[in-house]
C-alpha positions as CSV (number, residue, x, y, z in Angstrom):
1,M,30.5,-31.3,-12.7
2,K,29.8,-27.7,-11.8
3,T,29.4,-28.7,-8.1
4,K,33.0,-30.1,-8.1
5,V,34.4,-26.9,-9.6
6,I,32.6,-24.8,-7.0
7,K,33.8,-27.1,-4.2
8,K,37.4,-26.8,-5.5
9,R,37.2,-23.0,-5.7
10,V,35.8,-22.8,-2.2
11,H,38.5,-25.1,-0.9
12,N,41.3,-23.1,-2.5
13,F,39.8,-19.9,-1.2
14,L,39.7,-21.4,2.3
15,V,43.3,-22.5,2.2
16,R,44.4,-19.0,1.0
17,K,42.4,-17.3,3.7
18,K,43.7,-19.7,6.3
19,F,40.2,-21.0,7.2
20,L,41.3,-24.6,6.7
21,G,43.9,-25.8,9.1
22,S,43.0,-23.2,11.7
23,K,41.5,-24.4,15.0
24,S,39.2,-21.4,15.2
25,R,35.6,-22.6,15.2
26,A,34.4,-19.0,14.8
27,K,36.2,-18.7,11.5
28,R,34.6,-22.0,10.3
29,A,31.1,-20.8,11.4
30,V,31.6,-17.6,9.5
31,L,32.7,-19.6,6.5
32,I,29.6,-21.8,6.5
33,V,27.2,-18.9,6.8
34,L,28.9,-16.5,4.4
35,I,30.3,-18.8,1.7
36,V,28.8,-22.2,1.7
37,F,25.2,-21.5,2.6
38,P,24.4,-19.3,-0.5
39,F,25.8,-22.0,-2.8
40,I,23.5,-24.6,-1.1
41,I,20.5,-22.4,-1.4
42,T,21.1,-21.6,-5.1
43,I,21.5,-25.3,-5.9
44,Y,18.4,-26.2,-3.9
45,E,16.3,-23.5,-5.7
46,I,17.5,-24.8,-9.1
47,R,16.6,-28.3,-8.3
48,I,13.1,-27.3,-7.1
49,I,12.4,-25.4,-10.3
50,S,13.6,-28.3,-12.4
51,V,11.5,-30.9,-10.5
52,N,8.2,-28.9,-10.7
53,S,5.9,-29.4,-13.6
54,S,6.2,-26.9,-16.4
55,S,2.4,-26.8,-16.5
56,D,2.3,-24.8,-13.2
57,P,2.0,-21.2,-14.3
58,L,4.1,-19.9,-11.4
59,V,7.0,-22.2,-12.3
60,T,6.7,-21.4,-16.0
61,A,6.7,-17.6,-15.2
62,H,9.7,-18.1,-12.9
63,K,11.6,-20.1,-15.5
64,Q,10.9,-17.4,-18.1
65,G,12.1,-14.8,-15.7
66,S,8.8,-12.9,-15.7
67,L,7.9,-13.5,-12.1
68,E,10.2,-11.0,-10.2
69,A,8.8,-8.9,-7.4
70,D,11.5,-6.2,-7.9
71,K,10.4,-5.6,-11.5
72,G,6.8,-5.3,-10.3
73,E,5.7,-8.3,-12.4
74,A,2.8,-10.5,-11.4
75,T,1.4,-13.8,-12.4
76,P,-0.6,-13.8,-15.6
77,S,-4.3,-13.9,-14.9
78,P,-7.1,-15.7,-16.7
79,S,-9.3,-13.4,-18.7
80,L,-12.8,-12.6,-17.6
81,E,-12.2,-14.0,-14.2
82,K,-14.8,-13.2,-11.5
83,K,-14.1,-13.4,-7.8
84,T,-14.5,-11.7,-4.4
85,V,-11.4,-9.9,-3.0
86,S,-10.5,-8.3,0.2
87,M,-10.1,-4.6,-0.7
88,S,-8.6,-2.0,1.5
89,A,-7.7,1.6,0.8
90,Y,-4.4,3.6,0.6
91,T,-3.4,7.2,0.1
92,S,-0.3,9.1,-1.1
93,R,0.7,10.1,2.4
94,A,4.4,9.6,3.2
95,E,3.4,7.3,6.1
96,E,1.9,4.8,3.7
97,T,4.3,4.9,0.7
98,D,7.9,5.3,-0.2
99,S,9.9,8.5,-0.9
100,S,7.9,9.1,-4.2
101,P,4.3,8.8,-3.1
102,C,2.7,9.9,-6.4
103,I,4.7,7.5,-8.6
104,S,3.2,4.0,-8.7
105,A,5.1,0.8,-9.2
106,D,4.6,0.9,-13.0
107,G,5.9,4.5,-13.2
108,T,2.5,6.3,-13.5
109,N,1.9,9.6,-11.7
110,I,-1.2,8.4,-9.9
111,C,-1.8,11.8,-8.2
112,K,-2.5,13.1,-11.7
113,Y,-4.1,9.9,-13.1
114,D,-7.7,10.4,-14.1
115,G,-9.3,7.1,-13.2
116,C,-9.6,4.5,-10.5
117,V,-6.3,2.9,-9.5
118,V,-5.8,-0.4,-7.6
119,A,-2.7,-2.0,-6.2
120,S,-2.4,-5.8,-6.7
121,N,0.4,-8.3,-6.7
122,D,-1.8,-10.9,-8.4
123,Y,-2.4,-9.2,-11.7
124,P,-0.1,-7.7,-14.3
125,F,0.1,-3.9,-14.7
126,D,-2.7,-2.3,-16.8
127,T,-5.2,-5.1,-16.0
128,V,-8.6,-3.6,-16.1
129,L,-10.9,-4.7,-13.3
130,V,-14.6,-3.9,-12.8
131,V,-14.9,-3.3,-9.1
132,E,-18.4,-3.6,-7.5
133,G,-19.6,-0.1,-6.7
134,F,-16.6,1.7,-8.3
135,G,-16.7,0.6,-12.0
136,E,-13.5,0.2,-14.0
137,C,-10.2,0.3,-12.2
138,V,-6.7,-0.3,-13.5
139,V,-3.8,-2.1,-11.8
140,K,-1.1,0.5,-11.6
141,D,0.6,-0.3,-8.3
142,R,1.9,-3.1,-6.1
143,M,1.4,-4.0,-2.5
144,S,3.9,-5.5,0.0
145,S,5.2,-8.9,-1.2
146,R,3.5,-10.5,1.8
147,Y,0.1,-10.0,0.0
148,T,1.1,-11.9,-3.1
149,G,-1.5,-14.7,-3.8
150,T,-3.7,-13.7,-0.9
151,G,-6.6,-12.1,-2.8
152,N,-5.9,-8.7,-1.2
153,M,-6.0,-5.5,-3.2
154,D,-5.7,-1.8,-2.3
155,M,-7.8,1.0,-3.8
156,Y,-6.1,4.4,-4.3
157,F,-7.7,7.4,-2.6
158,G,-5.2,10.1,-3.5
159,Y,-4.7,12.3,-0.3
160,D,-8.2,11.6,1.0
161,L,-7.3,10.0,4.4
162,E,-10.9,10.4,5.7
163,G,-12.3,8.6,2.6
164,A,-9.7,5.8,2.9
165,L,-10.5,5.3,6.6
166,Q,-14.2,5.4,5.9
167,F,-13.7,2.8,3.1
168,G,-11.8,0.5,5.5
169,R,-11.6,-3.1,4.4
170,Q,-14.4,-4.5,2.3
171,N,-15.1,-7.8,0.5
172,L,-15.9,-6.7,-3.1
173,K,-16.7,-8.6,-6.2
174,I,-14.4,-7.9,-9.2
175,K,-14.4,-8.9,-12.8
176,I,-11.2,-9.0,-14.7
177,T,-11.9,-7.7,-18.2
178,S,-8.4,-7.4,-19.7
């Protein structure tokens, strides 16, 4: 029913804007890209979500609206999970961050934070991790969305570029405690 209403509204819009009846293929191409394509994508995404099993935690989180990268949310993690992750280092230098290098994704001033901070897209904010060789660290920041689900994490080194470069990328064992 909703699809018919959308089609009718699009058709009426096209008639008013003289897209229909015109022999201009360029106008029709613009129409398809700008108007019709977003509707198709939205309908397709809704169907995918409704088809997937609700037992899948990613689908459940998406349905509940808790899995949104813009809000800095991550997938819920099982408690007391142990695994090996690929850990790299980052600093508060402007070249590595946005316009507010000391403010993490959860709003914490990590330049003044007394403790170990890691950035991860795979765990919720304030998840406590025991990192091999570093002790307890807290998830306070996020990485680029391309690292979601890859097992990559970043350890925060303040403004210590030399220390971050020396740390490089390491495979470290972590234990999620909360």
